[in-house]
BALUMMI-891366 format. One record per residue (C-alpha): residue in three letters; y, z, x. Coordinates in steps of 0.5 Angstrom, whole numbers, padded with zeros to 4 digits, always signed. Layout:
ALAYZX;...
***
This chain:
MET+0194+0070+0229;LYS+0201+0068+0229;LYS+0200+0065+0222;LEU+0197+0072+0219;LEU+0203+0076+0222;LEU+0208+0071+0219;CYS+0204+0072+0212;VAL+0205+0079+0212;MET+0212+0079+0214;ALA+0214+0075+0208;LEU+0210+0080+0204;LEU+0214+0086+0207;MET+0220+0082+0205;LEU+0219+0081+0198;VAL+0217+0088+0196;PRO+0224+0091+0196;VAL+0226+0085+0192;VAL+0221+0086+0187;ASP+0223+0093+0187;ALA+0230+0092+0186;ARG+0229+0087+0180;LYS+0224+0093+0177;ASP+0230+0098+0178;LYS+0235+0094+0174;LYS+0230+0092+0168;ASP+0229+0100+0167;LYS+0236+0102+0167;ASN+0237+0097+0162;GLU+0232+0100+0157;PRO+0233+0105+0152;PRO+0230+0112+0154;LYS+0223+0114+0151;VAL+0224+0119+0146;GLU+0218+0123+0145;THR+0217+0125+0137;PRO+0213+0132+0136;GLN+0206+0131+0133;VAL+0205+0133+0126;VAL+0199+0139+0127;LYS+0198+0140+0119;GLU+0202+0139+0113;GLY+0203+0145+0108;LEU+0208+0151+0106;PHE+0211+0149+0112;THR+0209+0142+0116;VAL+0208+0144+0123;SER+0209+0140+0129;LYS+0209+0141+0136;LEU+0211+0137+0143;LYS+0209+0140+0149;ASN+0210+0148+0149;ASP+0215+0147+0143;TRP+0213+0149+0136;TYR+0217+0146+0130;LEU+0217+0148+0122;GLU+0219+0143+0117;ILE+0222+0147+0111;PRO+0222+0143+0105;ASP+0228+0142+0101;SER+0224+0144+0095;ILE+0223+0151+0098;LEU+0230+0153+0100;GLY+0232+0159+0096;ARG+0225+0161+0094;LEU+0223+0168+0096;ILE+0217+0168+0101;GLU+0213+0175+0103;THR+0212+0176+0110;VAL+0207+0180+0113;THR+0206+0182+0121;ARG+0200+0185+0123;TYR+0196+0187+0130;THR+0191+0182+0131;SER+0189+0186+0138;THR+0192+0192+0141;PRO+0192+0195+0148;VAL+0187+0201+0149;GLY+0190+0208+0147;THR+0196+0206+0142;ASN+0192+0209+0136;VAL+0193+0202+0133;TYR+0188+0197+0131;GLY+0187+0189+0130;GLY+0188+0188+0122;GLU+0193+0194+0121;MET+0200+0192+0118;ILE+0206+0193+0123;ASN+0212+0191+0118;GLU+0213+0186+0111;GLN+0219+0183+0109;THR+0222+0178+0103;ILE+0225+0172+0106;TYR+0228+0166+0104;TRP+0231+0160+0107;GLU+0238+0157+0106;LYS+0242+0150+0108;THR+0249+0151+0110;ASN+0255+0146+0110;ASP+0255+0145+0117;ASN+0248+0142+0117;ARG+0244+0149+0120;ILE+0238+0153+0117;LEU+0239+0160+0116;LEU+0234+0165+0115;ARG+0235+0171+0111;VAL+0232+0178+0109;LEU+0232+0180+0101;VAL+0235+0187+0101;LEU+0234+0188+0093;GLY+0238+0194+0091;ALA+0241+0191+0085;THR+0240+0185+0080;SER+0243+0183+0074;ASP+0241+0178+0068;ASP+0243+0171+0071;LYS+0247+0169+0065;SER+0251+0176+0065;GLU+0258+0176+0067;ILE+0257+0182+0071;GLY+0252+0178+0075;LYS+0258+0175+0079;ALA+0260+0182+0081;VAL+0253+0184+0083;LYS+0252+0178+0087;ILE+0258+0179+0092;SER+0256+0186+0093;SER+0249+0184+0095;GLU+0250+0180+0101;ASP+0243+0179+0105;PRO+0243+0179+0112;ILE+0242+0173+0117;VAL+0237+0174+0122;ALA+0236+0167+0125;ALA+0240+0161+0125;PHE+0237+0154+0127;LYS+0240+0147+0128;ILE+0237+0142+0124;GLU+0233+0137+0129;THR+0232+0132+0124;THR+0231+0131+0117;VAL+0224+0127+0115;ASN+0223+0126+0107;ASN+0227+0132+0105;ARG+0224+0136+0110;TYR+0229+0140+0115;ARG+0225+0140+0122;ILE+0227+0146+0126;ASN+0225+0149+0133;VAL+0222+0156+0132;ASN+0220+0158+0139;LYS+0225+0163+0140;LEU+0224+0166+0133;PHE+0217+0168+0134;GLY+0216+0167+0142;GLU+0222+0172+0143;GLU+0224+0179+0140;THR+0225+0178+0132;MET+0224+0185+0130;ILE+0222+0183+0123;PHE+0216+0179+0126;SER+0215+0184+0131;LEU+0215+0191+0133;PRO+0220+0195+0130;ASN+0224+0200+0134;ASN+0221+0206+0132;LEU+0214+0203+0135;LYS+0217+0201+0141;LYS+0219+0208+0142;ARG+0213+0211+0140;PHE+0209+0206+0145;SER+0214+0208+0151;LEU+0216+0200+0151;SER+0222+0197+0154;GLY+0224+0190+0153;LEU+0220+0184+0152;ILE+0218+0180+0158;SER+0220+0173+0155;ASP+0215+0169+0160;ARG+0209+0173+0158;SER+0211+0172+0151;TYR+0209+0166+0147;ILE+0206+0163+0140;THR+0199+0161+0141;SER+0198+0158+0134;ILE+0201+0156+0127;HIS+0196+0154+0122;THR+0199+0152+0115;TYR+0196+0152+0108;PRO+0199+0150+0101;ILE+0202+0157+0099;ASN+0202+0160+0106;THR+0203+0159+0114;GLU+0200+0163+0119;VAL+0203+0164+0126;ARG+0200+0168+0132;THR+0204+0170+0138;VAL+0203+0174+0144;LYS+0208+0179+0146;THR+0208+0183+0153;TYR+0213+0189+0154;GLY+0215+0193+0160;TYR+0212+0200+0160;MET+0216+0206+0161;SER+0211+0211+0164;VAL+0210+0217+0160;ASP+0212+0224+0163;ARG+0205+0228+0162;SER+0209+0234+0164;SER+0214+0234+0159;PRO+0214+0238+0153;VAL+0217+0233+0149;ARG+0213+0226+0149;SER+0214+0220+0144;SER+0206+0218+0145;SER+0200+0219+0149;PRO+0200+0214+0156;VAL+0197+0207+0154;MET+0192+0205+0160;SER+0194+0198+0161;GLY+0202+0201+0162;GLU+0200+0206+0166;MET+0196+0201+0171;THR+0200+0195+0171;GLY+0207+0197+0168;PHE+0206+0192+0162;VAL+0203+0192+0155;THR+0201+0186+0151;TYR+0200+0186+0144;GLU+0198+0180+0139;PHE+0201+0179+0132;ASN+0200+0175+0126;THR+0205+0173+0121;SER+0204+0171+0114;PHE+0209+0167+0110;VAL+0206+0167+0103;LEU+0210+0164+0098;LEU+0212+0168+0092;PRO+0212+0166+0085;LYS+0218+0162+0082;GLU+0217+0166+0076;PRO+0216+0173+0077;MET+0211+0177+0073;GLN+0213+0181+0068;ARG+0214+0188+0070;ARG+0211+0195+0067;LEU+0216+0200+0067;ALA+0213+0207+0071;ASP+0212+0213+0067;LEU+0211+0220+0071;ARG+0205+0221+0066;VAL+0201+0216+0069;GLY+0200+0216+0077;TYR+0202+0209+0080;PHE+0206+0207+0086;THR+0213+0204+0084;ASP+0218+0200+0087;SER+0225+0200+0084;TYR+0232+0197+0084;THR+0239+0198+0080;TYR+0240+0194+0074;TYR+0246+0191+0071;ALA+0248+0188+0064;ASP+0254+0186+0060;ASN+0252+0190+0054;GLN+0250+0197+0058;GLN+0254+0203+0057;ARG+0251+0206+0063;VAL+0247+0203+0069;LYS+0240+0203+0069;GLU+0235+0204+0074;LYS+0229+0199+0073;GLU+0223+0203+0076;PHE+0216+0199+0076;ILE+0209+0200+0078;THR+0205+0196+0083;ARG+0199+0192+0080;TRP+0195+0185+0081;ARG+0197+0180+0076;LEU+0191+0180+0072;GLU+0192+0175+0066;PRO+0187+0172+0061;LYS+0186+0164+0061;PRO+0190+0161+0056;GLU+0184+0159+0052;ASP+0182+0167+0052;VAL+0188+0170+0049;GLU+0186+0170+0042;LYS+0179+0173+0044;MET+0182+0178+0048;LYS+0187+0180+0042;LYS+0180+0181+0038;GLY+0178+0186+0043;GLU+0173+0181+0047;LEU+0172+0182+0054;VAL+0174+0176+0058;GLU+0174+0174+0065;PRO+0181+0174+0068;LYS+0185+0167+0070;LYS+0185+0170+0078;PRO+0180+0176+0079;ILE+0182+0181+0085;VAL+0177+0179+0091;TYR+0176+0183+0097;TYR+0172+0181+0103;ILE+0168+0185+0108;ASP+0170+0185+0115;PRO+0164+0182+0119;ALA+0165+0187+0124;THR+0163+0192+0119;PRO+0155+0195+0121;LYS+0151+0191+0116;GLN+0148+0197+0114;TRP+0154+0200+0111;ARG+0157+0193+0107;LYS+0153+0194+0101;TYR+0156+0201+0100;LEU+0163+0198+0101;ILE+0162+0193+0096;ALA+0159+0197+0091;GLY+0165+0202+0092;ILE+0170+0196+0090;GLU+0166+0193+0084;ASP+0165+0200+0081;TRP+0172+0199+0079;GLN+0169+0193+0074;LYS+0168+0198+0069;ALA+0175+0201+0069;PHE+0178+0194+0068;GLU+0174+0193+0062;LYS+0178+0198+0059;ALA+0184+0193+0060;GLY+0180+0188+0057;PHE+0177+0184+0063;LYS+0170+0183+0065;LYS+0169+0181+0073;ALA+0176+0183+0074;ILE+0174+0185+0081;VAL+0169+0183+0086;ALA+0167+0184+0093;LYS+0164+0179+0098;GLU+0162+0179+0105;TRP+0166+0175+0110;PRO+0164+0168+0111;GLU+0163+0168+0118;ASN+0162+0160+0119;ASP+0168+0158+0115;SER+0174+0156+0120;THR+0179+0155+0115;MET+0179+0162+0113;SER+0182+0168+0117;MET+0182+0175+0116;GLU+0190+0175+0118;ASP+0191+0170+0113;ALA+0195+0174+0107;ARG+0192+0170+0102;TYR+0185+0174+0103;SER+0184+0182+0102;VAL+0180+0185+0107;ILE+0177+0192+0108;ARG+0178+0191+0116;TYR+0173+0196+0120;LEU+0177+0199+0126;ALA+0173+0201+0132;SER+0177+0208+0132;ASP+0175+0215+0133;ILE+0180+0217+0128;GLU+0177+0221+0122;ASN+0180+0217+0116;ALA+0181+0211+0112;TYR+0187+0208+0108;GLY+0189+0203+0103;PRO+0196+0200+0103;GLN+0198+0194+0099;VAL+0203+0188+0099;HIS+0207+0187+0093;ASP+0213+0182+0090;PRO+0219+0187+0090;ARG+0222+0183+0084;SER+0216+0185+0079;GLY+0211+0190+0083;GLU+0206+0184+0083;ILE+0201+0186+0089;ILE+0200+0180+0093;GLU+0194+0182+0098;SER+0191+0188+0101;HIS+0188+0190+0108;ILE+0184+0197+0107;CYS+0184+0200+0114;TRP+0177+0203+0115;TYR+0176+0207+0121;HIS+0169+0208+0124;ASN+0169+0215+0125;VAL+0171+0217+0118;MET+0163+0218+0117;GLU+0164+0224+0121;LEU+0169+0227+0116;VAL+0165+0226+0110;HIS+0159+0228+0114;ASP+0162+0235+0115;TRP+0165+0235+0108;TYR+0159+0234+0105;LEU+0155+0239+0109;ILE+0160+0245+0108;GLN+0161+0244+0101;ALA+0155+0241+0098;GLY+0149+0243+0104;CYS+0147+0249+0100;VAL+0145+0245+0094;ASP+0143+0238+0097;LYS+0138+0239+0102;ARG+0139+0232+0105;ALA+0145+0235+0108;GLN+0142+0240+0112;LYS+0142+0236+0118;GLU+0146+0233+0124;HIS+0144+0226+0122;PHE+0144+0224+0115;ASP+0139+0219+0112;GLU+0142+0212+0111;ASP+0142+0213+0103;LEU+0146+0219+0103;MET+0151+0217+0108;GLY+0152+0210+0104;ASP+0153+0214+0098;LEU+0159+0218+0102;ILE+0162+0211+0104;ARG+0162+0208+0097;PHE+0166+0214+0094;VAL+0171+0213+0100;SER+0171+0206+0099;SER+0173+0207+0091;HIS+0178+0212+0093;GLU+0182+0207+0098;VAL+0181+0201+0093;GLY+0184+0205+0088;HIS+0190+0205+0092;THR+0190+0198+0093;LEU+0190+0197+0086;GLY+0197+0201+0085;LEU+0194+0208+0084;ARG+0197+0214+0087;HIS+0193+0221+0088;ASN+0192+0225+0082;MET+0191+0232+0085;GLY+0192+0235+0078;SER+0186+0232+0075;SER+0180+0237+0078;SER+0184+0242+0074;THR+0182+0240+0068;THR+0175+0242+0069;PRO+0173+0249+0067;VAL+0170+0252+0073;GLU+0164+0255+0070;LYS+0163+0247+0067;LEU+0162+0246+0075;ARG+0156+0250+0075;ASP+0153+0247+0068;LYS+0148+0241+0070;ALA+0148+0237+0064;TYR+0156+0237+0063;VAL+0157+0236+0071;GLU+0152+0230+0072;ALA+0155+0227+0065;ASN+0162+0228+0067;GLY+0163+0229+0074;HIS+0166+0235+0077;THR+0173+0231+0077;PRO+0176+0226+0072;SER+0179+0222+0078;ILE+0176+0219+0084;MET+0184+0219+0086;ASP+0184+0226+0087;TYR+0182+0230+0093;ALA+0177+0233+0090;ARG+0171+0232+0095;PHE+0165+0235+0093;ASN+0163+0240+0088;TYR+0163+0246+0092;VAL+0163+0251+0086;ALA+0155+0249+0085;GLN+0150+0254+0087;PRO+0143+0253+0089;GLU+0140+0256+0083;ASP+0144+0251+0079;ASN+0139+0245+0081;ILE+0145+0240+0080;GLY+0143+0233+0083;LYS+0148+0228+0086;ALA+0151+0226+0080;GLY+0154+0232+0079;LEU+0156+0233+0087;TYR+0160+0226+0089;PRO+0167+0224+0086;ARG+0166+0218+0082;ILE+0171+0213+0078;GLY+0172+0218+0071;ASP+0176+0218+0065;TYR+0183+0218+0068;ASP+0182+0212+0073;LYS+0179+0208+0067;TRP+0185+0210+0063;ALA+0190+0209+0068;ILE+0187+0202+0069;GLU+0188+0201+0062;TRP+0195+0203+0062;GLY+0197+0199+0068;TYR+0193+0193+0067;LYS+0193+0191+0059;PRO+0197+0185+0058;CYS+0203+0184+0053;LEU+0200+0179+0049;ASN+0205+0179+0044;GLY+0211+0177+0048;GLU+0214+0184+0049;ASP+0219+0185+0054;ASP+0219+0190+0059;GLU+0223+0195+0055;GLN+0219+0194+0049;ASP+0213+0195+0053;HIS+0215+0201+0055;LEU+0217+0204+0048;ASN+0210+0202+0046;SER+0207+0205+0052;ASN+0210+0212+0051;LYS+0207+0212+0044;GLU+0200+0211+0047;ILE+0201+0216+0053;VAL+0203+0221+0048;LYS+0197+0220+0043;ARG+0192+0219+0049;LEU+0194+0225+0052;SER+0194+0229+0046;GLU+0187+0227+0045;ASN+0184+0228+0052;PRO+0187+0233+0056;ARG+0182+0230+0062;LEU+0187+0224+0062;TYR+0192+0229+0066;PHE+0196+0226+0072;GLY+0199+0231+0077;THR+0201+0231+0084;TYR+0205+0234+0089;GLU+0207+0228+0092;SER+0214+0224+0091;ILE+0214+0220+0085;GLY+0220+0215+0085;ASN+0226+0219+0084;ALA+0222+0225+0081;SER+0222+0231+0086;TYR+0216+0234+0090;CYS+0213+0240+0086;PHE+0209+0244+0091;THR+0209+0250+0087;ASP+0204+0247+0081;PRO+0197+0251+0083;ARG+0194+0245+0079;CYS+0196+0240+0083;GLN+0193+0241+0090;SER+0189+0237+0095;GLU+0181+0239+0096;ASP+0181+0244+0090;LEU+0177+0244+0084;GLY+0177+0247+0077;ASP+0182+0251+0073;ASN+0182+0257+0076;ALA+0183+0257+0084;MET+0180+0264+0085;LYS+0174+0263+0081;ALA+0172+0257+0084;SER+0174+0260+0091;GLU+0169+0266+0090;TYR+0164+0261+0089;GLY+0165+0257+0095;ILE+0165+0263+0099;MET+0158+0265+0097;ASN+0156+0258+0099;LEU+0160+0259+0106;LYS+0156+0266+0107;ARG+0150+0262+0106;GLU+0151+0257+0111;MET+0153+0262+0116;LYS+0146+0264+0117;VAL+0143+0257+0118;LEU+0148+0253+0121;PRO+0145+0253+0128;GLN+0139+0250+0125;TRP+0143+0245+0121;THR+0147+0242+0127;TYR+0141+0242+0132;GLU+0141+0236+0136;GLU+0137+0237+0143;GLY+0141+0238+0149;ASP+0147+0239+0145;LEU+0152+0244+0149;ASN+0154+0247+0142;THR+0159+0242+0140;ASN+0156+0240+0134;LEU+0155+0248+0132;LYS+0163+0249+0134;ARG+0165+0243+0130;VAL+0162+0245+0124;TYR+0163+0252+0124;GLU+0171+0251+0125;GLY+0170+0246+0119;ILE+0167+0253+0115;VAL+0173+0257+0118;GLY+0178+0251+0115;GLN+0174+0251+0109;MET+0176+0258+0108;GLY+0183+0257+0110;ARG+0183+0252+0104;TYR+0181+0257+0099;ILE+0186+0261+0101;GLY+0192+0256+0101;HIS+0189+0254+0094;VAL+0190+0262+0091;CYS+0197+0263+0095;THR+0200+0257+0091;ASN+0199+0261+0084;VAL+0203+0267+0087;GLY+0210+0265+0084;GLY+0208+0258+0082;GLU+0210+0254+0076;TYR+0207+0249+0072;ARG+0211+0242+0071;ASN+0209+0238+0065;PHE+0213+0232+0064;ARG+0214+0230+0057;SER+0218+0225+0053;ILE+0224+0227+0048;GLU+0220+0227+0042;GLN+0215+0232+0045;PRO+0216+0239+0044;GLY+0215+0245+0049;LYS+0218+0246+0056;VAL+0217+0242+0062;TYR+0217+0248+0067;THR+0214+0255+0066;ALA+0211+0260+0070;VAL+0204+0262+0072;PRO+0202+0267+0068;LYS+0203+0274+0071;ALA+0195+0276+0070;THR+0194+0270+0074;GLN+0198+0271+0079;LYS+0196+0279+0080;SER+0188+0276+0080;ALA+0191+0271+0086;LEU+0193+0278+0090;ASP+0187+0281+0088;PHE+0183+0275+0091;LEU+0187+0275+0097;ASN+0186+0283+0098;LYS+0179+0282+0098;GLN+0178+0276+0102;VAL+0183+0276+0107;PHE+0187+0283+0107;ILE+0181+0286+0108;GLU+0178+0283+0114;PRO+0173+0278+0113;ALA+0168+0280+0118;TRP+0162+0275+0115;LEU+0166+0270+0119;ILE+0165+0272+0126;SER+0159+0277+0125;GLU+0153+0272+0127;ASP+0151+0273+0134;TYR+0152+0265+0135;VAL+0159+0266+0135;TYR+0160+0268+0142;ARG+0157+0262+0144;LEU+0163+0258+0141;THR+0169+0263+0144;ASN+0170+0269+0147;ASP+0175+0271+0142;PRO+0172+0271+0135;GLU+0178+0275+0132;SER+0182+0269+0133;TYR+0179+0265+0128;LEU+0181+0271+0123;ARG+0188+0272+0125;GLY+0189+0264+0124;LEU+0187+0265+0117;ALA+0191+0271+0116;SER+0197+0267+0118;ARG+0195+0262+0114;ALA+0196+0266+0108;PHE+0203+0269+0110;ASN+0205+0262+0111;SER+0203+0259+0104;GLY+0209+0262+0101;LEU+0207+0269+0100;LEU+0213+0272+0104;SER+0218+0266+0103;ALA+0225+0268+0100;GLU+0224+0262+0095;THR+0217+0265+0092;LEU+0221+0271+0090;ASN+0227+0268+0088;ARG+0223+0263+0083;MET+0220+0269+0081;ALA+0227+0273+0079;ARG+0229+0266+0075;TYR+0223+0267+0071;GLU+0224+0274+0070;ARG+0230+0272+0066;GLU+0226+0267+0062;SER+0221+0272+0059;PRO+0220+0279+0061;ALA+0213+0278+0060;ASN+0213+0274+0067;TYR+0211+0277+0074;LYS+0217+0281+0076;ALA+0219+0280+0084;VAL+0220+0287+0086;ASP+0213+0289+0082;TYR+0210+0283+0086;PHE+0213+0285+0093;ASN+0211+0292+0092;ASP+0204+0290+0090;LEU+0203+0286+0096;ALA+0206+0291+0101;LYS+0201+0296+0098;MET+0195+0292+0100;VAL+0197+0290+0107;PHE+0200+0297+0108;SER+0194+0301+0104;GLU+0193+0306+0110;LEU+0201+0308+0109;TYR+0201+0308+0102;ASN+0195+0311+0101;GLY+0197+0318+0104;GLY+0196+0319+0111;ALA+0194+0314+0117;PRO+0187+0313+0118;LYS+0185+0309+0124;VAL+0187+0301+0124;SER+0183+0296+0126;SER+0186+0290+0131;TYR+0185+0285+0125;ARG+0189+0290+0120;ARG+0194+0291+0126;PHE+0195+0284+0127;LEU+0196+0283+0119;GLN+0201+0288+0119;SER+0205+0286+0125;GLN+0205+0279+0122;TYR+0208+0281+0115;VAL+0214+0285+0118;LYS+0215+0279+0123;GLN+0216+0274+0118;VAL+0220+0278+0113;ILE+0225+0280+0118;GLU+0226+0273+0119;GLN+0227+0272+0112;VAL+0232+0277+0111;LYS+0236+0275+0117;ASN+0237+0268+0114;GLN+0244+0268+0112;LEU+0243+0263+0107;LEU+0239+0268+0103;THR+0245+0274+0103;ASN+0246+0276+0096;THR+0240+0274+0093;ASP+0235+0278+0089;ALA+0230+0276+0095;HIS+0234+0279+0100;ALA+0235+0285+0097;ILE+0228+0286+0095;MET+0225+0284+0102;LEU+0230+0289+0106;HIS+0229+0295+0101;GLN+0221+0294+0103;LEU+0222+0293+0110;LEU+0226+0300+0110;THR+0221+0303+0106;ILE+0215+0301+0111;ARG+0220+0303+0117;THR+0220+0310+0114;LYS+0212+0311+0112;ALA+0211+0308+0119;LEU+0215+0313+0123;ALA+0211+0318+0119;ALA+0205+0315+0121;ALA+0207+0314+0129;ASN+0206+0322+0129;THR+0200+0323+0125;GLY+0196+0317+0126;ALA+0188+0318+0127;ASP+0188+0315+0134;MET+0193+0313+0140;VAL+0193+0306+0138;THR+0194+0307+0131;LYS+0200+0311+0133;SER+0203+0306+0138;HIS+0202+0301+0133;TYR+0206+0304+0127;ALA+0211+0306+0132;ASP+0212+0299+0134;ILE+0213+0297+0127;ALA+0218+0302+0126;LEU+0222+0300+0132;GLN+0222+0292+0131;ILE+0225+0294+0124;GLN+0230+0298+0127;LYS+0232+0293+0132;GLU+0233+0287+0128;LEU+0236+0291+0122;LEU+0239+0297+0124;PRO+0241+0296+0131;LYS+0247+0301+0132;
***
């Protein structure tokens, strides 16, 4: 026992000696440095050490332009934004400084010049791009500069996150840094994809406030925090930009622009160019294309279908995409655009990856779809697109088709459409949205090139369609009558003459080495020739186009209208609406429904009637705008003919000023509201709010009086309008006036008084005409206040006279 105890004591005495020696040895050893582990090589080599993420920026891409696109990958309930939608895009580049740092700059391309020009020096010093981030170079490996990007992506860098206007919209406060982080970085040869989680504080929405920036966000109201997930794509742009195609107002493309400076200029030029995909023939096919043979492009346009899309609709979306193939054949390409289902088992592909164009299917009750695109700001080359398709777009096309074509197509006379009909409607919307992602704008004027009576001609409309462009908002052929027996080919929109021409013009390659200026001169000659040969190639819109102004006043360029005469087309449309009013309960029937279907479609009919009113009103005081090059004769701006304007007034008198009682005469309307006349009052207001009573309309008519005495005179127009609205007063006597007519007349007086009181209009023709008309109505109203057929009529006219006196003759 004594021996064992001595052994234990000896061991205990040895322990501290051993530990001391070990400590001494550790102090002499250099500390171990952990090296970030390379995840993958690509555009940027990605590496990671614990929670730190690093990018290695190759020396070869310093100064190269990179397009960045940030999208939501998942979103909170109630924000009305969805995974797959774009937040922002920027063009960035990396720069190395003399003090061994890496800077991240955003390109602001407002001006440019030829690299070899002298003026380029002045352009450069007047175009400083902002530095949005700076990095210490951690180490250099094989001419690659390693930087830590935790702050760049994990914290609040606006160009890769929510901009300030969206934070305000969502009622967000600051970023919560300990709940915001990078989840993954994947890199590929020409792109790098960064996924992040961002959590923000939430400012509760005051529901009682009359001004609210947004609807309450459920997670924010419950917890005080809101979390989003984002994906940012970095896509390397071509070293040499694609040749620009300069824009022309006679063919509708989205555009980009910058100011161009050159030494030999005598005035500064604006380079405005279209956005389009880079479609080029393979080198071995150039000569074939020159001979007129169709060739496959070097790189076709490919769209993928989101796997979240219900399977029954995928083939229709694909068909809508590939319908554009026949348009690209006009530009010399076959199989230029194709669609594929997303390969769900391929882990190397991501729908947030900006190399892939996708139709994203969004679980939303929004009745819409839209097609944005991302392009190179130097040339307009489209890099990719994510079409956002809201699930509930089906309700929109269902109701459009039932209301506009239900009288002609029996398949539409029910609440739930068969798959083939709904599929056809999805296909047309798909084609329209894809058109936007090909660079095409809305062509609201296209439908005006079809004569109204041709819309009832079965052979013509089935062969040519009811509009030459699917980019028009000309939904369905509402002019067709049941007895016309027109099939679906004459009812649906489709890719037409204008669309094929627009793709030909925008995508046909320059094969003879022309620069953008020479190409533009050649293009002008072709446009003049083609438009003179085929008026159906006309482009017109009320939307802003580059530096061109809006033109809301051209009655040819309206959304939702058809034909070359809004009055005739609307008369036919109303004939169909009257038929539908009789059978609406049967068409919307669904067992157990508490009249929600009936009310939804009934209000759609009222809305359709409102569109007809708006289409007609635009003819009053309207003007045509026809863009012409300097070689073409004729005026650009001309007044709508007097006869057309008077026809518009006659329509309004018949369909609006005289009470449209057919809209509320069916018994079932009282199942929907206790005040049916409110719908009629809304239509009357729609007419007056569409410019009939605006000083701008009167002043425009007065200007065109000076251009030609044959044009409708402003004073004659206002007298004609007043005689229709106040026919009881102008026809001698004061018969009993209905409540609808009393409302109509009161609204007229109220709006004209507002115009007359506008100080900006003092001393204009419109001010004098309106003032005179009010005083005339006051005189007649005073007389009717004594002679009216009943007390309500007398009181109404007394009130009219008093309002005019109170506002205009207070003394």
